[in-house]
C-alpha positions in Angstrom: 0.0 0.0 0.0 1.3 3.4 -1.1 1.8 6.3 1.3 -1.2 7.9 -0.5 -3.5 5.0 0.3 -2.3 4.9 3.9 -3.1 8.5 4.3 -6.6 8.1 3.0 -7.2 5.2 5.4 -6.0 7.2 8.3 -8.2 10.2 7.3 -11.2 8.0 7.0 -10.5 6.4 10.4 -10.1 9.7 12.1 -13.4 10.9 10.6 -15.2 7.8 11.7 -13.6 8.1 15.2 -14.7 11.8 15.5 -18.2 10.9 14.4 -18.4 8.2 17.0 -17.0 10.5 19.7 -19.6 13.1 18.8 -22.4 10.6 19.0 -21.2 9.4 22.3 -21.0 12.9 23.7 -24.6 13.6 22.6 -25.8 10.4 24.2 -24.1 11.4 27.4 -25.6 14.9 27.3 -29.1 13.4 26.7 -28.6 11.1 29.7 -27.3 13.9 31.9 -30.0 16.3 30.9 -33.5 14.8 31.2 -36.1 15.5 28.5 -38.0 18.7 29.2 -41.3 17.1 28.5 -41.1 14.3 31.0 -42.4 14.4 34.6 -39.8 15.2 37.2 -41.1 12.4 39.4 -40.7 9.9 36.5 -37.1 10.8 35.5 -34.3 8.2 36.0 -31.1 9.9 37.1 -28.3 9.2 39.4 -30.3 11.0 42.2 -33.3 8.6 41.7 -31.4 5.5 41.1 -32.4 4.0 44.5 -36.2 5.0 43.9 -37.8 1.7 43.0 -41.5 1.5 42.2 -43.5 -1.2 40.6 -46.8 -1.1 38.7 -48.6 -3.7 40.7 -52.3 -4.0 41.5 -53.8 -3.2 44.9 -54.2 -6.9 45.8 -50.7 -7.8 44.8 -49.3 -5.1 47.2 -51.7 -6.1 50.0 -51.0 -9.8 49.7 -47.2 -9.4 50.4 -47.7 -7.1 53.2 -51.0 -7.6 55.0 -50.1 -10.0 57.7 -46.9 -8.2 58.7 -48.8 -4.8 58.7 -51.7 -6.2 60.7 -49.3 -7.8 63.3 -47.2 -4.7 63.7 -50.1 -2.4 63.9 -51.6 -4.5 66.7 -48.3 -4.5 68.5 -48.1 -0.7 68.3 -51.6 -0.4 69.7 -50.7 -2.6 72.5 -47.4 -0.9 73.4 -47.6 2.7 72.1 -49.7 5.2 73.9 -50.2 7.5 70.9 -51.2 4.6 68.7 -53.7 3.5 71.3 -55.0 7.0 71.6 -55.4 7.2 67.8 -57.7 4.2 67.9 -59.7 5.7 70.8 -60.1 9.1 68.9 -61.7 7.3 65.9 -64.0 5.3 68.1 -65.1 8.2 70.2 -65.7 10.6 67.3 -67.4 8.2 64.8 -69.4 6.1 67.2 -69.2 7.8 70.5 -71.8 6.4 72.9 -74.0 5.1 70.0 -75.8 5.9 66.9 -79.5 6.5 67.3 -82.3 5.8 64.9 -85.7 7.2 64.1 -88.2 5.2 62.0 -89.6 7.2 59.1 -92.7 5.3 58.1 -95.2 7.7 56.5 -98.8 7.4 55.3 -100.1 8.3 51.8 -100.2 11.9 52.8 -96.5 11.9 53.8 -97.3 12.2 57.5 -95.2 10.2 59.9 -97.2 7.2 61.4 -96.4 7.6 65.0 -97.8 4.3 66.2 -95.8 2.2 63.8 -92.7 4.3 64.2 -92.9 4.1 68.0 -93.4 0.3 67.9 -90.4 -0.1 65.6 -88.1 2.1 67.7 -89.1 0.3 70.9 -88.4 -3.1 69.4 -85.0 -1.9 68.0 -84.0 -0.5 71.4 -84.6 -3.9 72.9 -82.7 -5.9 70.2 -79.6 -3.8 70.2 -78.8 -4.9 73.8 -75.9 -7.3 74.2 -78.0 -10.2 75.3 -80.0 -10.4 72.1 -77.8 -8.6 69.6 -74.5 -10.5 70.1 -74.2 -14.3 69.8 -72.0 -14.4 72.9 -74.2 -11.9 74.8 -71.2 -9.6 75.6 -71.4 -6.8 73.0 -74.3 -4.5 72.4 -74.6 -2.8 69.0 -72.8 0.2 70.1 -69.9 -1.9 71.4 -69.9 -3.8 68.2 -69.6 -0.7 66.2 -66.8 0.6 68.5 -64.9 -2.6 67.9 -65.5 -2.3 64.2 -64.0 1.1 64.0 -61.1 0.2 66.2 -60.3 -2.7 63.9 -60.5 -0.4 60.9 -57.6 1.5 62.3 -55.7 -1.4 63.7 -56.3 -4.2 61.1 -57.9 -2.4 58.3 -61.1 -4.5 58.3 -63.4 -6.7 60.3 -66.2 -9.2 59.5 -69.7 -9.3 61.0 -71.5 -12.5 60.3 -75.3 -12.6 60.4 -76.7 -15.5 62.4 -80.3 -16.2 61.8 -81.5 -17.6 65.1 -82.6 -15.9 68.4 -80.4 -15.4 71.4 -80.9 -14.3 74.9 -84.8 -14.9 74.8 -85.3 -12.5 71.9 -88.1 -13.2 69.4 -86.3 -12.0 66.2 -84.2 -14.7 64.6 -81.2 -12.5 64.0 -78.0 -11.8 65.8 -74.4 -10.8 65.0 -71.1 -12.6 65.2 -67.9 -10.5 65.4 -65.0 -12.1 63.4 -61.4 -10.7 63.2 -59.9 -10.4 59.7 -57.2 -13.0 60.7 -59.7 -15.8 60.2 -60.0 -15.0 56.4 -57.9 -17.5 54.4 -55.3 -15.0 53.2 -52.2 -17.2 52.9 -53.0 -18.0 49.2 -52.8 -15.4 46.5 -55.4 -17.0 44.4 -57.3 -20.3 44.6 -60.2 -21.9 42.8 -63.5 -22.7 44.4 -65.3 -25.9 43.4 -67.7 -23.8 41.4 -65.0 -22.2 39.3 -65.0 -18.8 41.1 -61.7 -17.1 42.0 -60.8 -16.9 45.7 -58.6 -13.9 46.4 -57.2 -13.8 49.9 -60.1 -15.6 51.3 -62.8 -13.7 49.3 -64.6 -15.7 46.6 -65.6 -13.4 43.8 -67.4 -13.6 40.4 -66.1 -12.1 37.2 -67.2 -8.6 38.2 -65.4 -8.6 41.5 -68.6 -9.0 43.5 -68.2 -11.2 46.7 -70.0 -14.5 46.5 -68.6 -16.2 49.7 -66.0 -15.9 52.4 -63.6 -18.7 53.3 -62.7 -18.6 56.9 -60.6 -20.6 59.4 -62.9 -22.5 61.8 -61.1 -20.7 64.7 -58.6 -17.9 64.9 -55.3 -19.1 63.5 -53.4 -17.4 66.3 -55.5 -18.9 69.1 -53.1 -21.9 69.3 -52.7 -21.5 73.1 -56.3 -22.5 73.8 -57.3 -24.6 70.8 -56.6 -28.2 70.4 -55.5 -29.5 67.1 -57.9 -29.2 64.3 -57.3 -30.7 60.8 -56.8 -28.1 58.1 -60.1 -27.1 56.8 -62.0 -23.9 55.9 -65.6 -22.7 56.3 -67.4 -21.3 53.3 -69.9 -18.6 54.3 -72.2 -17.0 51.7 -71.6 -13.3 51.1 -75.2 -12.4 52.1 -74.4 -13.5 55.6 -71.2 -11.4 55.9 -70.7 -7.7 56.3 -67.1 -6.9 55.3 -66.5 -3.1 55.7 -63.1 -1.6 54.9 -61.9 1.6 53.2 -61.2 1.1 49.5 -58.2 3.1 48.2 -57.9 1.4 44.8 -60.1 -0.8 42.8 -60.2 -3.8 42.5 -59.3 -4.3 46.2 -60.3 -7.4 48.1 -59.0 -6.6 51.5 -58.6 -3.6 53.8 -55.2 -2.3 55.0 -54.4 -1.0 58.5 -54.7 2.8 58.8 -51.2 2.8 60.4 -49.5 1.5 57.2 -48.0 4.8 56.2 -46.6 5.6 59.6 -45.7 2.2 61.1 -42.0 2.6 60.6 -41.9 6.1 62.1 -43.9 5.0 65.1 -41.3 2.1 65.6 -38.4 4.6 65.2 -40.0 7.0 67.7 -40.3 4.1 70.2 -36.6 3.1 69.7 -35.3 6.7 69.9 -37.4 7.4 73.1 -36.0 4.2 74.7 -32.5 5.1 73.8 -32.9 8.6 75.3 -34.4 7.2 78.5 -31.5 4.7 78.9 -29.0 7.4 78.3 -30.7 9.8 80.8 -30.8 7.1 83.4 -27.1 6.2 82.8 -26.2 9.8 83.0 -28.1 10.4 86.3 -26.3 7.5 87.9 -22.9 9.0 87.4 -21.9 12.0 89.6 -18.3 12.2 88.5 -14.9 10.4 88.3 -12.0 10.1 90.7 -8.6 9.8 88.9 -5.5 8.5 90.8 -2.1 7.4 89.6 -2.1 4.6 92.2 -4.4 1.6 92.8 -7.2 2.1 95.4 -6.5 0.9 98.9 -7.8 -2.6 99.6 -10.1 -1.6 102.5 -12.0 0.7 100.1 -12.9 -2.1 97.7 -16.1 -4.0 97.7 -16.6 -6.7 95.1 -13.7 -5.2 93.2 -15.3 -1.7 93.1 -14.2 1.4 94.9 -16.9 2.6 97.4 -17.2 6.0 98.7 -19.9 7.2 101.1 -21.8 10.4 100.1 -24.1 12.4 102.4 -25.7 15.8 102.0 -23.8 18.8 103.3 -20.5 17.1 103.7 -17.0 17.6 102.4 -15.0 14.6 101.3 -11.2 14.5 101.4 -9.5 12.6 98.6 -6.4 10.4 99.0 -3.0 11.8 98.2 -2.6 12.0 94.3 -6.4 11.7 93.7 -8.3 14.3 91.7 -12.0 14.7 91.2 -13.4 15.2 87.6 -17.1 16.3 87.5 -19.6 14.8 85.0 -22.1 17.1 83.4 -24.3 15.0 81.0 -26.4 16.5 78.2 -29.3 14.3 79.1 -32.3 14.7 78.8 -31.6 15.9 75.3 -32.9 19.4 74.8 -33.8 18.6 71.2 -36.0 15.7 72.2 -39.3 17.6 72.5 -39.3 19.5 69.2 -38.1 16.3 67.4 -40.9 14.2 68.9 -43.5 16.9 68.0 -42.4 16.7 64.4 -42.6 12.9 64.4 -46.1 13.1 66.0 -47.2 15.6 63.4 -46.3 13.0 60.6 -48.0 10.3 62.6 -51.2 12.4 62.9 -51.2 13.3 59.3 -50.7 9.6 58.2 -53.7 8.4 60.4 -55.9 11.4 59.5 -56.3 13.0 63.0 -55.1 16.4 64.2 -51.8 16.7 66.1 -53.6 18.3 69.1 -56.0 15.4 69.4 -53.3 12.8 69.0 -50.7 14.2 71.3 -53.1 16.0 73.8 -50.5 18.9 73.5 -52.3 22.3 73.1 -49.3 24.3 74.1 -48.3 24.9 70.5 -51.6 26.2 69.3 -54.0 29.2 69.7 -57.7 29.4 69.6 -57.9 29.9 65.8 -55.6 27.0 64.9 -57.2 24.7 67.4 -60.6 25.5 66.0 -59.5 24.9 62.5 -58.0 21.5 63.3 -61.2 20.5 65.1 -63.3 21.6 62.1 -61.1 19.6 59.8 -61.3 16.6 62.1 -65.1 16.9 62.2 -65.3 16.8 58.4 -63.5 13.5 58.4 -65.7 12.1 61.2 -68.8 13.0 59.3 -67.5 11.1 56.3 -66.7 8.1 58.3 -70.1 8.3 60.0 -71.9 8.2 56.7 -69.6 5.4 55.5 -70.5 3.4 58.7 -74.2 4.1 58.4 -74.5 3.3 54.7 -72.3 0.2 54.7 -73.1 -1.4 58.1 -76.0 0.2 60.0 -78.6 0.2 57.2 -77.7 -3.4 56.3 -78.2 -4.6 59.9 -81.3 -2.6 60.4 -83.1 -4.0 57.2 -82.0 -7.6 58.1 -83.3 -7.1 61.7 -86.7 -5.7 60.6 -87.2 -8.7 58.1 -86.5 -11.1 61.0 -88.6 -9.1 63.5 -91.6 -9.0 61.2 -91.4 -12.7 60.4 -91.1 -13.6 64.1 -94.0 -11.5 65.0 -91.9 -9.2 67.2 -93.2 -6.3 65.0 -96.9 -6.0 64.3 -96.6 -4.5 60.9 -99.6 -4.3 58.4 -99.7 -7.1 55.8 -98.5 -4.7 52.9 -95.0 -4.9 54.4 -94.0 -7.5 51.9 -95.3 -5.5 49.1 -93.6 -2.2 50.0 -90.6 -3.0 52.2 -88.9 0.3 51.5 -91.8 2.2 53.0 -91.5 0.4 56.4 -87.6 0.2 56.3 -87.3 3.9 55.9 -85.1 5.1 58.7 -83.0 8.1 59.8 -79.8 7.3 61.8 -78.6 9.8 64.3 -74.8 9.8 64.8 -73.2 11.8 67.5 -72.7 15.5 67.0 -70.3 17.9 68.7 -70.6 20.8 71.1 -70.0 24.3 70.4 -66.4 25.7 70.0 -67.5 29.3 70.5 -71.1 29.1 71.8 -72.1 32.7 71.5 -70.8 33.2 67.9 -71.9 29.8 66.7 -75.5 29.9 68.1 -76.0 33.3 66.6 -74.6 32.1 63.2 -76.9 29.1 63.2 -79.9 31.3 64.3 -79.2 33.6 61.3 -78.8 30.7 58.9 -82.2 29.2 60.0 -84.0 32.5 59.8 -82.5 33.1 56.4 -83.6 29.8 55.1 -80.1 28.4 54.5 -80.6 25.7 57.1 -83.4 24.0 59.1 -83.6 23.5 62.8 -83.2 19.8 62.0 -79.8 20.5 60.5 -78.6 22.4 63.5 -79.8 19.8 66.0 -78.2 17.0 63.8 -74.8 18.8 64.0 -74.9 19.8 67.6 -77.4 17.6 69.4 -75.1 14.6 70.2 -77.3 12.0 68.6 -80.8 13.4 69.0 -82.9 14.8 66.3 -85.3 17.7 66.0 -88.4 15.6 66.9 -86.7 14.5 70.1 -85.8 18.0 70.9 -89.3 19.5 70.2 -91.0 16.7 72.3 -88.6 17.3 75.2 -89.1 21.1 74.8 -92.9 20.7 74.8 -92.8 18.6 78.1 -90.6 21.2 79.6 -92.9 24.1 78.8 -95.9 22.1 80.0 -94.2 21.3 83.3 -93.3 25.0 83.8 -96.9 26.0 83.2 -98.3 23.4 85.5 -95.9 24.6 88.3 -96.6 28.3 87.5 -92.9 28.9 86.8 -91.5 31.5 84.4 -88.0 31.3 82.9 -86.4 33.5 80.3 -86.0 30.4 78.1 -89.7 30.6 77.2 -90.3 33.0 74.3 -93.9 33.1 75.1 -93.1 34.8 78.5 -89.9 36.8 77.6 -89.3 38.5 74.4 -85.8 39.7 75.3 -83.6 38.8 78.2 -85.0 40.5 81.2 -88.3 41.7 79.6 -91.4 39.8 80.7 -94.5 39.4 78.5 -98.0 39.7 80.1 -99.5 36.2 80.8 -102.5 34.9 82.6 -100.3 33.9 85.5 -98.5 37.2 85.5 -101.1 40.0 84.6 -99.9 43.4 83.6 -99.7 46.0 86.4 -102.7 48.4 86.8 -100.4 51.4 86.6 -98.8 50.3 83.4 -98.0 53.2 80.9 -100.9 53.9 78.5 -98.6 53.9 75.5 -98.3 50.1 75.8 -94.8 50.0 77.1 -94.2 47.5 79.8 -92.3 47.9 83.0 -89.1 45.9 83.2 -89.3 42.9 85.4 -86.2 41.4 87.1 -86.0 37.6 86.8 -84.7 35.6 89.7 -81.0 34.5 89.5 -82.2 30.9 89.4 -83.6 31.5 85.9 -80.2 32.5 84.4 -80.6 31.0 81.0 -79.7 32.8 77.8 -82.3 33.4 75.1 -79.6 32.6 72.5 -80.6 29.0 72.1 -82.4 27.8 69.1 
């Protein structure tokens, strides 16, 4: 090959190499600089190389984590005061001391049928007692609902089984069995039922995801301490006999997830950090100082190989020749502990869905406005959960109970019940309400809203009455006014007697004075101190 050919080959090689280097540099630039049109949260860079996320279904994620999440959540509720308080907060605010009911059977003119409604309410009030409502006779309906809401937080779900037989001398062939979620057959991802349906973590479903049956362990699988050996078998319970409430975050979703799932690790870290600080503080408190000496301690000052020095209040101790004292001033308890724990508790409260003030019982970091705002936010959540509980659980139980009560003769309902069940099963449930935060301002605001037509008295009573409704309030008010009239008593809570605080209206019991002014003005009458009620009430 001539020198000319060699030169051409070299030139072509250098051109190819330059082109390759250029393409390599462009590739590096594209990798270093993400595309402008991509989402920042979806970019793969050296800063997100440890961010691993999978596109899996809700059931796939739940299957691999449910048992561990449930066990750890229960351990936290047992051992952590804040976790226990979170469960109690949900129970108290969603259920409280019970959810009342008012039958709403009306006639063809739309008027409430008092005789039938009163009969239904009386029979319901007897059945919800523990002796007839619960198969074991230990839990009334209110207690069952409180356990249900506690399990929603702790385990993410709970099952209520309908047992169609009477208990405790009741007439209605209907009672409830409380079943923990552990009894669901959740150790298999999928299985096939004999009829061909798919069983997903113990829930047998049709092609549309509608539950057909539930596969249960005959006893709690963790009750090995008290149960004798039982051959492996499962119970198939039809779905119409099971109420399985849980919060659905994604669909399809077969099982519920503990509400602690987003904060479990932080709660565990808080417990470990608190324990470490306590151990360090105890160790620091046990050490007053150190004595240094170039020589060994005399034998008569040793006990079990340790130097012993007596210490009493108000005394001076003389050290041995050559010894010196070095004080110990530990930095425990850690001054940063409190703000750090407040930060962690705020994250915990946000993950569960309650306010920091309610969870921590610490109101030192808030003022009236911030506390009121957090309470209002909490109450919005409680109302959502109350509606979820009423629609998904209470209404189901009520309709099943009425069916059983009518069939057993416990309710004397007209024969057209079977032709128009919706008419007789009409009901209004009355969840707990909350008291005033600022009574004067809020009562005036509600009064203005009612008079302006934006609200009704029933709306106000439902929000603030603590489980009673307008009908209960009006009846109680009527009884109160009749009793006052019978006893010839006048209070400034009676608008018929007093138009404004301190101004009495003429009545038959209290006639106007003979020397009253002719222009119609009345003399101001002073009410006794015992009648010190405000007229600000609705």
